[in-house]
N, C-alpha and C positions, 0 to 999 in steps of 0.2 A: 403381605407381600406385594399388593398393589402400591401402596404409597411408598415401598422402598424403590420400585422401578420408577415411580414417577420423579422422584429425587433424583435417581440415576440418570433418568432423560434430561431432566433439567442441567444437571451438573455438566452433561455432554454438550447441551446445546450452547450454555454459557462458556464454555472451553473452546467450542467452535467459533463462537462469534468474536471471543477474545483473540483466537488465533488469527482469524481473518482481519479483524481491525489491525492487529500487528504487521500483518502483510501488506496491508493497503498503506501505513505509513511507511514502509520500507520503497514500495513503489513510489510514492509521492516523493520521497526523499530522492529517489533515483531520477525521476524526472526533473526535480528542481536542479539537480546537479548537472543534467545533460542541457537544460535552459541555459543554466550560467555559464558553462563551457561555450557553448554556441554563442552567447552573448559577448565572451571575453575573448573568443578566438575567430571573431568576424574577420574578414579580410576585405578590405576596400570599403564599398556601399553595401555590399549584400552580407547575409549570413551562410555559414554553410548548410543550413537546413532551410526548408520552404515553408515554415509556420506563418 
């Protein structure tokens, strides 16, 4: 019974880590898109954000 619970716990942890990594990729992609839009849509000498 204990090995089964350990395997289930390991599967849960690995699934959670995989989901978190997947979400981080989407966040990184969104930040890249915002940065590129800010670079391409700048007006005059300054950009529309203050980074």
